[in-house]
C-alpha positions in Angstrom: -138.7 -146.3 -223.3 -135.6 -148.1 -224.1 -135.5 -151.7 -225.6 -138.7 -153.7 -225.1 -139.3 -152.0 -221.9 -143.2 -152.3 -222.7 -143.0 -155.7 -221.6 -141.5 -155.0 -217.7 -142.7 -151.3 -217.2 -146.3 -152.6 -216.3 -148.0 -150.2 -214.1 -148.4 -146.9 -213.7 -145.9 -146.7 -210.4 -143.6 -148.7 -212.7 -143.3 -145.8 -215.2 -143.2 -143.2 -212.9 -140.2 -144.7 -211.3 -138.5 -145.9 -214.8 -138.7 -142.3 -215.8 -137.4 -140.7 -213.1 -134.3 -143.5 -213.3 -133.9 -142.7 -216.8 -132.9 -139.4 -216.6 -130.4 -140.3 -214.2 -129.1 -143.0 -216.0 -129.0 -140.5 -219.3 -127.2 -138.1 -216.7 -124.8 -140.6 -215.7 -124.0 -141.8 -219.2 -122.3 -138.1 -220.4 -120.1 -138.7 -217.7 -119.4 -142.6 -217.8 -116.4 -142.5 -219.8 -114.4 -139.7 -218.1 -115.3 -141.7 -214.6 -113.3 -144.8 -216.3 -110.8 -143.2 -217.9 -109.3 -141.2 -214.5 -110.6 -144.3 -212.0 -112.4 -141.4 -210.3 -115.1 -141.9 -207.7 -118.2 -140.8 -209.1 -119.4 -138.1 -206.6 -121.7 -136.4 -208.8 -123.6 -139.1 -209.8 -124.1 -140.1 -206.0 -125.5 -136.5 -205.2 -127.9 -136.7 -208.1 -129.2 -140.0 -206.7 -129.9 -138.4 -203.4 -131.7 -135.5 -204.6 -134.1 -137.5 -206.9 -134.9 -139.7 -203.6 -133.5 -143.3 -205.4 -131.3 -143.8 -202.3 -134.6 -144.0 -200.0 -136.4 -146.3 -202.4 -136.2 -149.4 -200.4 -136.6 -148.0 -197.3 -140.2 -149.0 -196.2 -143.2 -146.8 -196.6 -144.0 -146.5 -192.8 -140.6 -144.8 -192.3 -140.6 -142.6 -195.3 -139.4 -144.5 -198.2 -141.3 -146.1 -201.2 -140.9 -149.8 -200.2 -140.2 -151.0 -203.6 -140.7 -154.3 -204.5 -137.7 -157.0 -205.4 -139.0 -156.6 -209.5 -138.8 -152.8 -209.4 -135.1 -153.0 -207.7 -134.4 -155.3 -211.0 -136.3 -152.6 -213.6 -134.6 -149.9 -211.8 -131.0 -151.1 -211.4 -131.1 -152.6 -215.1 -132.0 -148.9 -216.2 -129.5 -147.4 -214.0 -126.3 -149.9 -215.1 -127.2 -148.6 -218.8 -126.0 -145.1 -217.9 -122.9 -146.0 -215.8 -122.6 -149.7 -214.3 -120.0 -148.4 -211.5 -122.5 -146.3 -210.0 -125.6 -148.7 -210.5 -123.6 -151.5 -208.7 -122.4 -149.4 -205.8 -126.1 -148.1 -205.3 -127.4 -151.4 -205.4 -125.9 -152.7 -202.6 -127.1 -150.2 -200.5 -130.8 -150.6 -201.7 -130.4 -154.2 -201.5 -129.0 -154.4 -197.8 -131.7 -151.8 -196.8 -134.4 -154.3 -198.5 -133.0 -157.5 -197.0 -133.0 -155.5 -193.4 -136.3 -154.4 -193.6 -137.6 -157.9 -194.7 -136.5 -160.1 -192.6 -136.5 -157.7 -189.7 -132.8 -158.4 -188.9 -131.8 -156.1 -186.6 -133.4 -154.2 -183.4 -136.1 -152.1 -184.6 -135.1 -148.9 -183.1 -131.9 -149.2 -184.4 -133.2 -149.7 -188.0 -135.5 -146.9 -187.5 -132.8 -144.8 -186.8 -130.6 -145.5 -189.5 -133.7 -145.4 -192.2 -134.2 -141.6 -190.5 -131.3 -141.1 -191.6 -131.6 -142.2 -195.0 -134.5 -140.6 -195.6 -133.8 -137.1 -194.3 -130.2 -137.1 -195.1 -129.5 -139.1 -198.0 -127.4 -141.4 -195.6 -125.6 -144.6 -197.5 -124.3 -147.9 -196.0 -122.6 -151.1 -197.0 -121.4 -154.2 -195.8 -117.4 -154.6 -195.2 -116.9 -158.2 -195.2 -114.3 -159.4 -197.7 -110.5 -159.5 -196.2 -107.6 -160.9 -198.1 -107.0 -163.8 -196.2 -110.5 -165.4 -196.5 -111.3 -164.6 -200.2 -114.8 -164.4 -200.8 -117.2 -164.2 -198.5 -119.2 -166.7 -199.6 -116.8 -169.4 -199.4 -117.3 -169.7 -195.5 -113.7 -168.2 -194.7 -113.7 -167.0 -191.0 -112.8 -163.1 -190.6 -110.0 -162.0 -188.9 -111.6 -159.0 -188.0 -111.8 -159.3 -184.0 -114.6 -157.7 -181.9 -113.5 -157.4 -178.5 -116.2 -156.5 -175.4 -115.0 -153.9 -173.2 -117.4 -152.6 -170.6 -120.8 -151.2 -172.7 -118.3 -151.0 -175.8 -117.0 -153.2 -178.6 -113.6 -152.6 -179.9 -112.9 -153.8 -183.3 -109.5 -154.4 -185.2 -108.9 -155.6 -188.3 -109.1 -154.8 -192.7 -111.4 -155.4 -195.1 -111.3 -155.3 -198.8 -113.9 -154.6 -201.4 -115.7 -151.9 -199.4 -117.8 -150.4 -202.2 -118.7 -146.9 -202.6 -116.2 -146.2 -199.4 -115.6 -142.5 -200.5 -119.1 -141.8 -199.5 -120.6 -144.3 -196.8 -122.4 -143.0 -193.9 -122.1 -146.3 -192.2 -120.3 -149.4 -192.6 -121.7 -152.7 -191.3 -118.5 -154.6 -190.5 -118.4 -158.3 -190.0 -116.3 -159.4 -187.4 -115.6 -162.4 -185.1 -116.6 -161.8 -181.4 -113.5 -163.0 -179.3 -115.3 -164.3 -176.3 -117.5 -166.7 -177.9 -116.1 -167.0 -181.7 -119.5 -165.8 -183.0 -119.8 -164.0 -186.4 -121.6 -160.6 -185.9 -122.4 -157.6 -187.9 -121.6 -154.4 -186.4 -122.7 -150.9 -187.6 -119.5 -148.5 -187.5 -120.6 -145.0 -188.3 -118.3 -143.2 -190.8 -116.9 -140.7 -188.5 -116.1 -143.1 -185.8 -112.4 -142.7 -184.6 -109.8 -145.6 -185.7 -111.6 -146.2 -188.9 -109.6 -145.4 -192.3 -110.2 -145.6 -196.0 -107.3 -147.3 -197.6 -107.8 -146.2 -201.4 -106.3 -149.6 -203.4 -109.2 -149.7 -205.8 -107.3 -149.6 -209.0 -108.7 -152.3 -211.3 -109.7 -152.5 -215.3 -113.4 -153.2 -214.5 -115.8 -151.1 -212.4 -113.2 -148.4 -212.1 -116.0 -146.3 -210.4 -117.1 -148.4 -207.3 -114.4 -146.7 -204.8 -114.1 -150.8 -203.4 -111.2 -149.8 -201.0 -110.1 -151.2 -198.2 -111.1 -150.1 -194.5 -108.8 -150.0 -191.9 -110.1 -150.2 -188.5 -107.8 -149.6 -185.4 -109.1 -149.8 -181.8 -112.7 -148.6 -183.3 -114.8 -148.6 -180.6 -118.7 -148.7 -181.2 -121.3 -148.8 -178.4 -122.8 -152.1 -177.1 -126.2 -152.0 -179.6 -123.8 -151.1 -182.6 -124.0 -155.2 -182.8 -126.9 -155.6 -184.8 -127.1 -159.4 -185.8 -125.3 -162.7 -185.3 -124.7 -164.6 -188.7 -125.7 -167.9 -187.1 -126.9 -171.1 -189.1 -130.6 -169.8 -188.9 -130.2 -167.2 -190.8 -128.0 -168.3 -193.3 -131.1 -170.6 -194.4 -132.8 -167.7 -195.5 -132.7 -167.0 -199.3 -131.6 -163.5 -200.2 -133.6 -162.0 -203.2 -132.1 -158.0 -203.0 -128.8 -159.9 -204.3 -130.5 -159.9 -207.4 -129.4 -156.2 -208.1 -126.5 -157.7 -209.2 -127.7 -159.5 -212.3 -129.6 -156.6 -213.2 -126.7 -154.6 -213.2 -124.8 -156.8 -215.7 -128.1 -157.0 -217.2 -128.1 -153.1 -218.0 -124.6 -153.3 -219.4 -125.4 -155.9 -221.8 -128.7 -154.0 -223.2 -126.3 -150.9 -223.4 -124.1 -153.0 -225.7 -127.2 -154.3 -227.9 -128.5 -150.9 -228.3 -124.6 -149.4 -229.3 -123.9 -152.0 -231.7 -127.7 -152.0 -233.3 -127.4 -148.3 -233.5 -124.2 -148.4 -235.3 -125.2 -151.1 -237.4 -128.1 -149.2 -238.6 -126.0 -146.3 -239.4 -122.5 -147.3 -240.7 -122.5 -147.5 -244.5 -119.4 -148.3 -245.8 -119.3 -147.5 -249.7 -118.4 -150.7 -250.6 -122.0 -151.6 -250.2 -125.4 -150.1 -250.6 -127.2 -149.2 -247.1 -126.2 -150.1 -243.7 -124.2 -152.9 -242.5 -127.5 -154.3 -240.5 -128.5 -155.4 -244.4 -126.0 -158.0 -244.6 -126.6 -161.6 -243.1 -123.5 -162.1 -241.3 -124.4 -158.7 -239.4 -128.2 -159.6 -238.9 -127.2 -163.1 -237.7 -125.2 -162.0 -234.2 -127.9 -159.4 -234.0 -130.6 -161.8 -234.2 -128.4 -164.0 -231.7 -128.2 -161.1 -229.0 -132.1 -160.7 -229.2 -132.4 -164.4 -228.5 -130.6 -164.2 -225.3 -131.4 -161.0 -224.3 -134.9 -162.5 -224.1 -134.3 -165.7 -222.3 -132.0 -164.1 -219.8 -134.4 -161.2 -218.9 -137.2 -163.4 -218.6 -135.5 -165.7 -216.3 -134.3 -162.6 -214.2 -137.7 -160.9 -213.8 -139.6 -164.2 -213.6 -137.8 -165.0 -210.5 -138.1 -161.8 -209.1 -141.7 -161.8 -209.5 -141.7 -164.9 -207.7 -140.2 -163.7 -205.1 -142.3 -160.8 -204.4 -146.1 -163.0 -204.7 -144.7 -165.9 -203.2 -144.0 -164.5 -199.8 -144.4 -167.7 -197.7 -142.1 -169.7 -199.9 -139.7 -167.0 -201.2 -136.5 -167.7 -198.4 -136.3 -171.4 -200.5 -135.5 -169.7 -203.6 -131.8 -170.2 -203.2 -131.5 -172.2 -206.0 -133.7 -169.9 -208.3 -132.0 -167.0 -207.5 -128.0 -168.2 -208.0 -129.4 -169.7 -211.1 -130.6 -166.0 -212.5 -127.4 -164.7 -211.2 -125.5 -167.3 -213.2 -127.6 -166.9 -216.4 -127.6 -163.5 -216.3 -124.3 -162.6 -215.7 -122.7 -165.5 -218.3 -125.4 -164.4 -221.0 -124.2 -160.6 -220.8 -121.0 -161.2 -221.5 -121.9 -163.3 -224.5 -124.1 -160.3 -225.6 -121.3 -157.7 -225.0 -118.9 -160.0 -227.2 -121.1 -160.3 -230.0 -121.9 -156.3 -230.1 -118.0 -155.7 -230.1 -118.0 -158.3 -233.2 -120.7 -156.2 -234.9 -119.1 -153.2 -234.8 -115.7 -154.4 -235.3 -112.0 -152.7 -234.6 -113.9 -149.1 -233.8 -115.3 -151.0 -230.4 -111.7 -150.9 -229.4 -110.7 -147.2 -229.0 -111.2 -145.5 -225.9 -113.9 -143.6 -227.3 -116.5 -146.5 -227.8 -118.2 -147.3 -224.8 -118.2 -151.4 -225.9 -114.6 -151.2 -224.5 -115.9 -150.3 -220.9 -118.8 -152.9 -221.4 -116.6 -155.5 -222.4 -113.9 -154.7 -219.2 -117.0 -154.2 -216.6 -119.4 -157.0 -217.6 -116.5 -159.5 -216.5 -116.8 -158.3 -212.8 -119.7 -159.9 -212.8 -117.9 -163.2 -212.8 -116.6 -162.2 -209.2 -119.6 -161.0 -207.6 -121.5 -163.6 -205.7 -122.3 -166.5 -206.0 -119.9 -167.1 -208.1 -120.2 -169.8 -211.2 -118.7 -172.7 -209.8 -121.1 -172.3 -206.4 -124.2 -171.9 -208.2 -123.7 -175.4 -210.3 -122.6 -177.4 -207.4 -126.0 -176.0 -205.5 -128.2 -177.1 -208.3 -126.5 -180.6 -208.3 -127.2 -180.9 -204.9 -130.6 -180.0 -205.1 -131.4 -182.3 -208.1 -129.4 -185.1 -206.0 -131.2 -185.0 -202.6 
C-alpha cells in the first residue's frame, strides 16, 4: 500500500477496491508524461477504466453497479490521481454525477435506469456541459445563453458550452439550458450521436492537459420530450452535493505523488559534498516534516467530512460549509506540498522529465474548480454571523 493507507483502507471491501485502482494508477503513471507533453487525450486510460469496471462503481447495486460510498469515492479517486491527475479528475465527474443522481433521485426512474444500464453493460460515460464563456463559472449564478425551445414532442437546443471535460469519449452530455417559454433553467440529456452536436477542440492549457475539456457546439439539436431530466430550481440548490469531494480528492492525490517523489529523491540522492543522502540534512528534514503535518491535517479533514456524509444521512444535505471548506483546505494545502517537494528536489524538479513540474502545473487547476476560494470564505462567514 501507499503512504499511510492503513489509516484509510479499513475494510476488506476497501482493500479489494484499492488494489484494483492501484493497478490502474500504476499503469496510468507509465503514460502520464507522454499525455502531458503531447496535450493528448488518454484514450488508453479510459479503456482500462471501462474494462476494470471502475466506471460503474457509483451505479446503485440494484442496477448492476457497486453503489460505492462517498468515502470510497474519495479513497479511490485520490489513489487514481497519483497515477494521472487528468484521468482521475475526468472520470471523477462521471462517477460523481451518477452517485448524486442516484442519491437524490433527480431524474425520472426509467430514464436513470436506462442510462445506468448503458453504463453497466457498455461502459457509457456522461458529464455535464454547464459552463459558458459569457457566464463564467456556473457557481457564480450566471444565466446560461444556451436556449431550449419546445417544438411538438421535441426540445431544440442551441448554444455553446466550455470546459466539457472528457468530451472526446462522452456518450451523454448533460446540457444546462434556459427554457424559452418560462425562463426555467433545466438539464437535458443529449446522446453523443445526436445531429447538430459538435465537439470543438479548444483545450490547450498548461494544467490538466489530458482532460479533453473542449467546447461543445449545439446547433438545432433535437432531443425527445423526456430528455429534460431536471429543472434546476431553488429547492434543488438547497441540497449539498457530497460528490464534489472527488475534486479535492484528486488534488490530494497530486500532493501525495509529489510527497512520495520528493522523499524518495531525498533518501537516495547522495552528493559528494556530504556523507549519506540529503534526507539526513536538517534543512531537508524540515520541509519533509512540514509536508507530513500538512498532509495529515488535510487528509484527516477530507475523510472526516466524507465519512460524516455517509453516516449522517438525515442531515447530509446541510453540509454545504463542511464540503466547501474541505475543498478549500485540501486544494490549497496540496499546492503548498508540491511547492515544498520542489524545494527539496531543487532544480532537478524543473526538468520536463521530472513529474514534479507536471504536479506543479496540475495542482493549480484546483483553484478554478468549484467552489472557488472566495465563495468558500463568504459561505463560512455567512454561517458564522447568521
